[in-house]
DOFIKE-916969 format. One line per field, with one value per residue (C-alpha): residue number from 1; z, x, y. Coordinates in nm, 3 decimals, padded with zeros to 5 digits, always signed. Each point is the difference from the previous one (the first is absolute). Example, Ala and Ser with C-alpha at 12.3 -4.5 7.8 and 13.67 -1.06 7.14 Angstrom:
% residues 2
k <- (1	2)
Z <- (+00.780	-00.066)
X <- (+01.230	+00.137)
Y <- (-00.450	+00.344)
% end
This chain:
% residues 226
k <- (1	2	3	4	5	6	7	8	9	10	11	12	13	14	15	16	17	18	19	20	21	22	23	24	25	26	27	28	29	30	31	32	33	34	35	36	37	38	39	40	41	42	43	44	45	46	47	48	49	50	51	52	53	54	55	56	57	58	59	60	61	62	63	64	65	66	67	68	69	70	71	72	73	74	75	76	77	78	79	80	81	82	83	84	85	86	87	88	89	90	91	92	93	94	95	96	97	98	99	100	101	102	103	104	105	106	107	108	109	110	111	112	113	114	115	116	117	118	119	120	121	122	123	124	125	126	127	128	129	130	131	132	133	134	135	136	137	138	139	140	141	142	143	144	145	146	147	148	149	150	151	152	153	154	155	156	157	158	159	160	161	162	163	164	165	166	167	168	169	170	171	172	173	174	175	176	177	178	179	180	181	182	183	184	185	186	187	188	189	190	191	192	193	194	195	196	197	198	199	200	201	202	203	204	205	206	207	208	209	210	211	212	213	214	215	216	217	218	219	220	221	222	223	224	225	226)
Z <- (+03.070	+00.236	+00.289	-00.049	+00.170	+00.311	+00.005	+00.236	+00.324	+00.056	+00.262	+00.302	+00.292	+00.269	-00.013	+00.126	+00.075	-00.241	+00.272	+00.044	-00.375	-00.024	+00.280	-00.171	-00.337	+00.157	+00.175	-00.325	-00.205	+00.255	+00.028	+00.375	+00.046	+00.380	+00.001	-00.274	+00.190	+00.321	-00.164	-00.173	+00.325	+00.193	-00.257	-00.017	+00.376	-00.010	-00.267	+00.127	-00.340	-00.169	-00.111	-00.358	+00.007	+00.126	-00.284	-00.256	+00.129	-00.034	-00.311	-00.053	-00.057	-00.041	-00.332	-00.250	+00.005	+00.372	-00.042	+00.032	-00.193	+00.012	+00.089	+00.238	+00.250	-00.249	-00.256	+00.196	+00.087	-00.357	-00.139	+00.239	-00.048	+00.367	-00.042	+00.374	+00.073	-00.305	+00.086	+00.360	-00.121	-00.255	+00.269	+00.225	-00.291	-00.057	+00.251	-00.189	-00.224	-00.337	-00.198	+00.253	+00.011	-00.378	-00.029	+00.249	-00.157	-00.334	+00.144	-00.250	+00.117	-00.148	-00.309	-00.041	+00.115	+00.214	+00.236	-00.277	-00.242	+00.243	+00.077	-00.372	-00.087	+00.262	-00.106	+00.340	-00.102	+00.345	+00.062	-00.344	+00.078	+00.341	-00.136	-00.296	+00.215	+00.244	-00.276	-00.176	-00.348	-00.253	-00.269	+00.180	-00.184	+00.163	-00.116	-00.265	-00.143	+00.119	+00.178	+00.226	-00.283	-00.201	+00.296	+00.070	-00.371	-00.007	+00.300	-00.186	-00.307	+00.217	+00.165	-00.341	-00.136	+00.300	-00.048	-00.367	+00.096	+00.260	-00.253	-00.258	+00.255	+00.095	-00.117	-00.152	-00.307	+00.055	-00.185	-00.191	+00.148	-00.242	-00.366	-00.158	-00.048	+00.237	+00.254	+00.367	+00.198	+00.276	+00.257	-00.154	-00.006	+00.371	+00.073	-00.190	+00.191	+00.324	-00.108	-00.059	+00.134	+00.295	-00.225	-00.248	+00.285	+00.110	-00.356	-00.055	+00.330	-00.064	-00.351	+00.127	+00.278	-00.061	+00.121	-00.272	-00.292	-00.313	+00.115	-00.210	-00.280	+00.236	+00.039	-00.374	-00.093	+00.254	-00.152	-00.347	+00.122	+00.200)
X <- (+15.441	-00.119	-00.228	-00.369	-00.133	-00.198	-00.364	-00.084	-00.161	-00.361	-00.085	-00.176	-00.181	+00.196	+00.356	-00.066	+00.287	+00.073	-00.109	-00.336	-00.062	+00.096	-00.244	-00.288	+00.074	+00.035	-00.337	-00.169	+00.166	-00.082	-00.360	+00.024	-00.258	+00.019	+00.379	-00.020	-00.254	+00.200	+00.330	-00.155	-00.162	+00.327	+00.199	-00.266	+00.027	+00.380	+00.023	-00.304	-00.168	-00.313	-00.001	-00.042	+00.350	+00.147	-00.161	+00.115	+00.356	+00.016	+00.216	+00.299	+00.271	+00.293	+00.181	-00.070	+00.366	-00.038	-00.311	-00.258	-00.324	-00.109	-00.348	-00.239	-00.215	-00.292	+00.188	-00.009	-00.370	-00.075	+00.222	-00.133	-00.366	-00.050	-00.268	-00.069	+00.355	-00.001	-00.332	+00.114	+00.310	-00.197	-00.248	+00.282	+00.139	-00.335	+00.080	+00.314	+00.014	-00.146	+00.320	+00.213	-00.244	-00.015	+00.378	+00.038	-00.269	+00.179	+00.347	+00.227	+00.252	+00.347	-00.160	-00.250	-00.291	-00.274	-00.218	-00.262	+00.246	+00.055	-00.370	-00.082	+00.286	-00.118	-00.364	-00.134	-00.316	-00.107	+00.343	-00.004	-00.340	+00.110	+00.315	-00.170	-00.284	+00.258	+00.180	+00.235	+00.091	-00.073	+00.204	+00.336	+00.251	+00.280	+00.362	-00.087	-00.262	-00.303	-00.309	-00.232	-00.239	+00.282	+00.120	-00.350	-00.047	+00.328	-00.114	-00.323	+00.197	+00.217	-00.305	-00.160	+00.319	+00.026	-00.362	+00.066	+00.306	-00.200	-00.272	+00.253	+00.163	-00.322	-00.025	-00.346	-00.048	-00.199	-00.327	-00.054	-00.324	-00.060	+00.085	+00.123	-00.283	-00.234	-00.156	+00.022	-00.319	-00.069	+00.067	+00.338	+00.097	-00.081	+00.204	+00.297	-00.030	+00.005	+00.327	+00.179	+00.354	+00.114	+00.233	-00.278	-00.227	+00.267	+00.047	-00.372	-00.045	+00.293	-00.120	-00.351	+00.126	-00.042	+00.357	+00.123	-00.161	+00.212	+00.209	-00.175	+00.247	+00.282	-00.127	-00.069	+00.348	+00.152	-00.190	+00.129	+00.360	-00.019)
Y <- (+01.924	+00.270	-00.090	+00.071	+00.311	-00.096	+00.104	+00.287	-00.110	+00.105	+00.258	-00.151	+00.168	-00.188	-00.134	-00.351	-00.236	-00.285	-00.242	+00.173	+00.000	-00.367	-00.085	+00.181	-00.155	-00.344	+00.036	+00.107	-00.273	-00.271	+00.116	+00.057	+00.275	+00.000	+00.044	+00.263	+00.211	-00.035	+00.099	+00.301	+00.117	-00.041	+00.198	+00.272	+00.039	-00.009	+00.270	+00.193	+00.006	-00.136	-00.363	+00.117	+00.149	-00.326	-00.194	+00.257	-00.034	-00.379	-00.021	-00.230	+00.263	-00.239	+00.017	-00.275	-00.100	-00.072	-00.213	+00.276	-00.018	+00.361	-00.126	+00.169	-00.185	-00.008	-00.210	-00.325	-00.035	+00.112	-00.274	-00.263	+00.086	+00.086	+00.264	+00.012	+00.119	+00.225	+00.163	+00.055	+00.183	+00.202	+00.098	+00.122	+00.203	+00.173	+00.274	+00.106	+00.303	-00.106	+00.063	-00.187	-00.290	-00.031	+00.013	-00.284	-00.219	+00.043	-00.062	-00.178	-00.259	-00.056	-00.159	+00.281	-00.214	+00.154	-00.205	+00.002	-00.161	-00.287	-00.044	-00.007	-00.235	-00.248	+00.053	+00.106	+00.183	+00.121	+00.151	+00.163	+00.153	+00.125	+00.163	+00.168	+00.129	+00.139	+00.189	-00.243	+00.123	-00.274	+00.177	-00.021	-00.220	-00.194	+00.002	-00.260	+00.237	-00.198	+00.128	-00.199	-00.088	-00.155	-00.209	-00.131	-00.071	-00.193	-00.204	-00.079	-00.114	-00.224	-00.157	-00.060	-00.156	-00.234	-00.105	-00.082	-00.205	-00.193	-00.077	-00.118	-00.231	-00.176	-00.359	+00.032	+00.219	+00.318	+00.042	+00.320	+00.126	+00.283	+00.039	+00.321	+00.243	-00.180	+00.232	-00.082	-00.036	+00.247	-00.270	-00.083	+00.368	+00.028	-00.312	+00.142	+00.327	-00.195	-00.165	+00.331	-00.028	+00.208	+00.197	+00.077	+00.114	+00.247	+00.125	+00.045	+00.182	+00.233	+00.081	+00.069	+00.226	+00.371	+00.048	-00.235	+00.184	-00.023	-00.295	-00.263	+00.069	-00.097	-00.354	-00.027	+00.121	-00.238	-00.291	+00.085	+00.018	-00.325)
% end
């Protein structure tokens, strides 16, 4: 069997060392904002360039066969729900050329996942909002053919399934509070809305976003195929 063709490496503004990239990614993943700001400032001074170019160059370039992820520095705060780190990085990127900034925000790792995919999968609504408002493309699909809406929807299904299992395992039988066809009171509807799962909140926000127009069918088709 022939070896798979390696994916082309993205073009970056500054050729940072592997050590420098690792430091930036570690800072972002650990949530150490002070260290992240300091490392970015030091590298910007060292390479005599804007901080935005340092951030846009922080991509794990190592091949997957060597343990590389292909992730950029945005992936980790997006996955961890650290919107403070994520917003700081997005703010630094704001001075980049629009095309370059958008390309970086939509950077796909070795599995084809963008930072938005990871934020949606882990149901971090504030990170999803920040990424989309900064230019993340909600229609991008990963290598498995899934977009961010599908991943958030799948997380919502998983949460619902776990809740059903917990209810079934309780010692006391559960009362059926509403019969088929019975209308919910306004108060009950508000209570249900307040109990919306994190995954469902992400799905609803993405589908209501102007940048996500036309993606509702994606979640519906995913539900049918699940």
